[in-house]
N, C-alpha and C positions, 0 to 999 in steps of 0.2 A: 361500508358506506358506498364505496364506488360500485360494488355489484348491485346494490339496491337501486342506485340512480340509473345504471345501465339498463336494468330490467324495467324500471318505471318509464324511462324515456325512449325505449326501443321502438314502440309504435310510432312515435312522433319524429324520430331521428331522420328517417328517410324523407319525410315531408319537409323538414327543416333544411335538408341538403338540396333538395330538388327544386324548391319553390323560392323564388325571390320576387319582391314586388317590383313593379316597373320603375319606381323611383330609385330603388336600391340598385337595380340593374343599370339604370342611366348613370348614377353616381359612380358605379364601379367602372363603367366604360369611360366615362369622362376623366376619372383619375388615371386610368391607363394611358389615355391620349395625352393628358397633361404631363405625366411623368416622361413620356417619350419626347415631348416638345422641350421640356426642361433639359433633358440629356442632350438633345441636338444643340440647344443654345450653349450648354457648357462646352461641347466640342468646338463651336465657333470661337469661344473665348480662349480655349487652349491653343487652337491653331493660330489665332492672332498674336498671343503671347510668344509662341514659338517663332513666328516670322519676325517679330520685333527683336527677339534675342538673337536670332541668326543674322540679322542686319547689324546689330551691335558687335557680334563676334567678327563678321567680315570686315567692318570698319576698323576694328582694333587690329586685326591681322594685316590689313592694307597699310595702316600707319606704321606698324612694326617693320613691314617690308621697305617702306619709303625711308625710315630712319636707317635701317641696315644698308640700304643702297647708297644713302648719302654719305655714310662713313667711308665706304670704299671709293667714292668719287673724290673725296677730299684727300685721300692718301696718294 
């Protein structure tokens, strides 16, 4: 069956690969650009989450340092 289809479609296969309508080409181009924009926006979200997390870690470390220092000042 596969051999029969490949023999039948062989003359049309090259034309199917090389020819795209302008609408299909535009949609392909638009999809590529849109995916790139989505990935860039995801990177901004990841960076903003990382900055917020780093600020929380720094705040917790600073509070631990203050508590540690207060213990030695009382003694």
